[in-house]
C-alpha positions in Angstrom: -12.7 -32.8 -40.9 -12.0 -29.9 -38.6 -14.9 -28.2 -37.0 -15.0 -24.4 -37.7 -16.8 -22.1 -35.4 -18.4 -18.7 -35.6 -17.1 -16.1 -33.2 -18.2 -12.5 -33.0 -15.4 -10.1 -34.1 -16.0 -8.0 -31.0 -15.2 -11.0 -28.8 -11.9 -11.6 -30.5 -10.9 -7.9 -30.1 -12.0 -8.0 -26.4 -9.9 -11.1 -25.8 -6.7 -9.6 -27.2 -7.3 -6.2 -25.5 -7.8 -7.7 -22.0 -4.7 -9.8 -22.6 -2.7 -6.7 -23.5 -1.6 -8.0 -26.8 0.1 -5.6 -29.2 -0.3 -5.8 -33.0 3.0 -7.5 -33.1 1.9 -10.1 -30.6 -1.3 -10.7 -32.4 0.6 -11.3 -35.7 2.9 -13.7 -34.0 0.5 -15.7 -31.8 -2.6 -15.6 -33.9 -1.5 -15.1 -37.5 -5.0 -15.6 -39.0 -6.6 -13.1 -36.6 -7.5 -10.6 -39.3 -9.1 -13.3 -41.4 -11.2 -14.3 -38.4 -12.2 -10.7 -37.9 -13.3 -10.0 -41.5 -15.0 -13.4 -41.8 -12.9 -14.6 -44.7 -12.2 -17.7 -42.7 -13.3 -19.1 -39.4 -11.1 -20.6 -36.7 -11.3 -24.3 -36.0 -12.4 -25.4 -32.6 -8.8 -26.4 -31.8 -7.5 -23.0 -33.0 -10.1 -21.2 -30.8 -9.2 -23.3 -27.8 -5.5 -22.4 -28.3 -6.4 -18.7 -28.8 -8.5 -18.8 -25.5 -5.6 -20.4 -23.6 -3.0 -17.9 -25.0 -5.2 -14.9 -24.1 -6.3 -16.4 -20.7 -9.9 -16.2 -21.8 -12.6 -18.7 -20.7 -13.5 -20.6 -23.8 -17.2 -20.2 -23.1 -16.9 -16.4 -23.2 -15.9 -16.6 -26.9 -19.3 -18.0 -27.8 -21.3 -15.1 -26.3 -23.1 -12.6 -28.5 -21.1 -9.7 -27.1 -18.2 -9.1 -24.7 -19.0 -9.6 -21.0 -18.9 -6.6 -18.7 -15.9 -7.4 -16.5 -15.4 -5.0 -13.6 -12.8 -4.9 -10.9 -14.3 -6.8 -7.9 -13.1 -4.2 -5.4 -13.5 -0.4 -5.3 -11.4 1.1 -8.0 -9.8 4.3 -6.9 -7.4 4.7 -9.9 -7.9 7.7 -12.2 -6.5 8.8 -15.5 -7.1 12.6 -15.6 -10.4 12.9 -13.8 -11.9 9.7 -15.1 -12.0 6.2 -13.7 -10.0 3.5 -15.6 -12.2 1.0 -17.4 -11.6 -2.5 -18.8 -9.2 -4.1 -16.4 -6.6 -6.5 -17.9 -6.9 -10.2 -17.4 -3.6 -10.1 -15.4 -5.0 -7.7 -12.9 -8.3 -9.6 -12.6 -6.5 -12.9 -12.1 -4.2 -11.4 -9.5 -7.1 -10.0 -7.5 -9.1 -13.3 -7.7 -6.0 -15.2 -6.6 -5.5 -13.0 -3.6 -9.2 -13.1 -2.6 -9.0 -16.9 -2.7 -5.9 -17.0 -0.5 -7.5 -14.5 1.9 -10.7 -16.7 2.1 -8.5 -19.6 3.1 -6.5 -17.7 5.6 -9.7 -16.1 7.2 -11.1 -19.6 7.8 -7.7 -20.7 9.2 -7.5 -17.7 11.5 -11.0 -18.2 12.8 -10.4 -21.9 13.3 -7.3 -21.1 15.4 -9.0 -18.4 17.4 -7.1 -15.4 16.0 -8.6 -12.2 17.3 -9.9 -9.3 15.2 -7.3 -6.7 14.5 -8.3 -3.5 16.4 -6.7 -1.1 13.9 -8.7 -2.4 10.9 -11.4 0.2 10.3 -10.2 2.3 13.2 -9.7 5.5 11.1 -12.0 7.9 9.2 -11.3 10.3 6.4 -12.1 13.1 8.9 -9.1 12.0 11.1 -6.0 14.1 10.9 -3.5 12.1 8.7 -0.5 13.1 10.9 -2.3 11.5 14.0 -3.1 8.3 12.1 0.5 8.2 10.7 1.9 8.5 14.3 -0.3 5.5 15.3 0.9 3.6 12.3 4.6 4.3 13.0 4.2 3.1 16.6 2.4 0.0 15.5 5.2 -0.9 13.1 8.0 0.4 15.3 9.1 2.5 12.4 10.0 5.7 14.2 13.0 7.6 12.8 15.3 6.5 15.6 14.3 2.9 15.1 15.2 2.9 11.4 18.9 3.0 12.1 18.9 -0.8 12.2 18.4 -0.8 8.5 21.5 -0.2 6.3 19.5 1.4 3.5 15.9 2.2 2.4 16.0 -1.0 0.3 16.6 -2.9 3.5 14.0 -0.9 5.2 11.5 -2.0 2.6 12.0 -5.6 3.5 12.0 -4.8 7.2 8.8 -2.9 6.8 7.2 -5.9 5.1 8.1 -8.1 8.1 6.8 -5.5 10.5 3.5 -5.2 8.7 3.1 -9.0 8.6 3.9 -9.1 12.4 1.0 -6.8 12.9 -1.3 -9.4 11.3 -1.6 -8.1 7.8 -0.7 -10.4 4.9 1.7 -8.7 2.5 2.2 -10.1 -1.0 4.7 -8.6 -3.4 4.7 -10.0 -7.0 5.6 -8.6 -10.4 4.0 -11.4 -12.3 0.7 -13.3 -12.3 1.3 -16.2 -9.9 4.5 -17.9 -11.0 4.1 -17.2 -14.8 7.1 -15.2 -15.8 5.5 -14.5 -19.2 2.7 -12.5 -17.5 4.4 -9.5 -16.1 2.1 -7.0 -14.2 2.0 -3.5 -15.5 2.7 -0.8 -12.9 1.0 1.7 -15.2 -2.2 -0.2 -14.7 -2.0 -0.5 -10.9 0.5 -0.2 -8.1 -1.2 -2.2 -5.4 -4.5 -3.0 -3.7 -5.8 -3.7 -0.2 -8.4 -6.3 0.8 -9.7 -5.2 4.1 -10.9 -7.8 6.6 -11.1 -7.7 10.4 -9.0 -10.8 10.9 -7.2 -11.4 7.6 -6.4 -8.1 5.9 -4.3 -8.4 2.8 -2.0 -6.0 0.9 -0.7 -6.7 -2.6 2.1 -4.7 -4.1 3.0 -4.7 -7.8 6.5 -6.0 -7.7 7.1 -4.9 -11.3 7.1 -1.3 -10.0 10.3 0.4 -8.7 11.4 -0.4 -5.2 11.1 3.3 -4.5 7.4 3.2 -5.4 6.8 0.0 -3.6 7.6 1.3 -0.1 5.2 4.2 -0.6 2.5 2.0 -2.0 2.8 -0.4 0.9 2.1 2.2 3.5 -0.6 3.7 1.3 -2.4 0.4 1.2 -2.0 -0.1 4.9 -3.8 3.3 5.3 -6.7 1.8 3.4 -6.8 -1.1 5.8 -7.0 1.5 8.7 -10.0 2.9 6.9 -11.4 -0.6 6.8 -11.9 -0.5 3.0 -10.7 -2.6 0.1 -9.3 -0.5 -2.7 -7.4 -0.8 -6.0 -4.9 2.1 -6.0 -2.6 4.1 -8.1 -0.4 5.6 -5.3 1.7 7.8 -7.4 4.2 10.3 -5.9 4.1 12.7 -8.7 0.4 12.7 -9.5 -2.6 14.5 -8.1 -5.9 12.8 -7.4 -9.4 14.0 -6.8 -10.3 10.9 -4.9 -10.7 11.8 -1.2 -9.6 8.4 0.1 -6.6 8.2 -2.2 -5.5 11.7 -1.2 -5.9 10.9 2.5 -4.0 7.6 2.2 -1.2 9.4 0.3 -0.9 12.0 3.1 -0.8 9.3 5.7 1.8 7.3 3.8 4.0 10.3 3.3 3.8 11.3 6.9 4.7 7.8 8.1 7.8 7.7 6.0 9.0 11.3 6.4 7.3 13.2 9.2 6.9 16.8 8.1 7.7 18.3 11.5 11.0 16.5 11.5 11.8 17.3 7.9 11.3 21.1 8.5 14.2 20.9 11.0 16.4 18.6 9.0 16.1 20.1 5.5 18.9 22.5 4.5 17.0 24.4 1.9 18.3 23.2 -1.4 17.1 19.8 -3.0 20.5 18.9 -4.5 21.4 15.3 -5.2 23.6 15.3 -2.2 20.9 16.7 0.1 18.3 14.3 -1.2 20.7 11.4 -0.5 21.5 12.7 3.0 17.8 12.9 3.9 17.1 9.5 2.3 19.7 8.0 4.6 18.1 9.7 7.6 14.6 8.4 6.9 15.6 5.2 5.2 13.4 6.0 2.2 14.1 6.7 -1.5 15.2 10.1 -2.7 11.9 10.3 -4.6 9.9 10.1 -1.4 12.1 12.8 0.2 11.5 15.1 -2.8 7.8 14.6 -2.5 7.9 15.6 1.2 10.0 18.7 0.4 7.1 19.7 -1.9 4.5 18.8 0.7 6.4 21.1 3.1 5.9 24.0 0.8 9.6 24.3 -0.2 8.8 23.7 -3.9 6.0 24.8 -6.2 4.1 22.2 -8.2 5.7 22.9 -11.5 9.2 23.0 -10.0 8.5 19.8 -8.1 7.3 18.1 -11.3 10.5 19.1 -13.1 12.8 18.0 -10.3 10.9 14.7 -9.8 11.2 13.8 -13.5 14.9 14.6 -13.3 15.5 12.6 -10.2 13.5 9.7 -11.5 15.7 9.6 -14.6 18.8 9.6 -12.5 17.5 6.8 -10.3 16.4 4.7 -13.2 19.8 5.2 -14.8 21.4 3.8 -11.7 19.1 0.8 -11.7 20.0 0.1 -15.3 23.7 0.4 -14.6 23.5 -2.8 -12.6 22.7 -1.9 -9.0 19.8 -4.3 -8.8 19.8 -8.1 -8.9 18.1 -10.2 -11.6 15.4 -11.5 -9.3 17.3 -14.1 -7.2 16.5 -17.7 -6.3 12.9 -19.0 -6.5 12.9 -20.0 -2.9 14.0 -16.5 -1.8 11.5 -14.6 -4.0 8.4 -17.0 -3.8 7.7 -16.5 -0.1 7.6 -12.8 -0.7 5.1 -13.3 -3.5 2.9 -15.4 -1.2 3.4 -13.6 2.2 5.5 -15.5 4.6 2.8 -15.5 7.1 0.3 -17.0 4.7 2.8 -19.6 3.3 3.7 -20.7 6.8 0.1 -21.1 7.8 -0.7 -23.2 4.7 2.4 -25.4 5.2 1.6 -25.9 8.9 -2.1 -26.8 8.2 -1.1 -29.3 5.4 1.5 -31.0 7.7 -1.1 -31.2 10.5 -3.7 -32.7 8.1 -6.1 -29.7 8.1 -5.5 -28.9 4.4 -5.1 -31.6 1.7 -1.8 -31.4 0.0 -3.3 -30.8 -3.5 -5.1 -27.7 -2.0 -1.9 -26.6 -0.3 0.0 -26.9 -3.6 -2.7 -24.8 -5.3 -2.5 -22.1 -2.6 1.2 -22.0 -2.7 1.4 -22.0 -6.5 3.4 -25.2 -6.7 2.8 -28.5 -8.6 5.5 -30.8 -7.2 5.8 -32.2 -3.8 9.6 -31.6 -3.9 8.9 -27.8 -4.4 6.6 -28.0 -1.3 9.3 -29.7 0.7 11.8 -27.1 -0.3 9.4 -24.3 0.8 9.0 -26.1 4.1 12.8 -26.0 4.6 13.0 -22.4 3.5 10.0 -21.0 5.4 9.4 -23.6 8.2 6.1 -24.2 9.9 4.2 -22.0 12.4 
């Protein structure tokens, strides 16, 4: 006889909400959900275990008297209107926890191998002039305007910027899904990225489900948080105002890194046409959306005009993307190192091959289950 269990309706609702399930998904994946809610029937233990697995909920949590108070484990600087965003999704929480676990491992690895503290972590204050911090950042990354000519496009510049940030000692992880689970796509409307500050193992995570145009801005925005020496969950939006002082400061630094205003004032021809935006995008190796934001920052557009033009340009860019100018994601062994951070993956591989980390732990850190996958990553990434 199947054992049926009592579950508080509030816990069932909490589980599907944190999993981001729609009514359609509930009907498809838990067809007796409404009956469980109204008490006309109770789930069997096996059904509840399946429900917990599907919603990525710890089974023990479903036996509580009320939903647990889950909060983001790092400072949350996102806002919707003037209010903080509550109830993070399980996808966001699992992503942060995974990155924290990898950072913990890398911190121990760095200390064991005598890596020095990074001087720029925590070197800035909100009272510092953003243009001055941006200049330091560009020099650190060798991302001055004249040095960007080595990149054929802003998309290539994005990949080059990742490499340069990693070369400075910061781990950069870009992923649009939770781990390697293609069924758990991250929602850029919930968050665009976050920073985990640390003197020897700072980490930046970028939501890879966001547009490439947004990713390059978010990446530098999160690096600005590292300069402040603070961890933060961010919504680094180009067309959105924020009342958070740190977010506003990081936005200004990121914009100045990518498109220095003093240079733009001399380069801009006074009319933000599609052709002019494209010309400036080629000059700075950034997206046209970033260029448009800087034209607004320079006082060449009012807020309402900027909002209208930004929405129009975004529609144009998205139409180009849908027309087939982007790839479908590429080979696993090309995309996975980017999800992990090449620097992190190389350290794990090296330590495993040298006997410092057991292979089962290396597989977990690398998000792999098979030794052959590990071997293929070794061939793709190499060892430090």
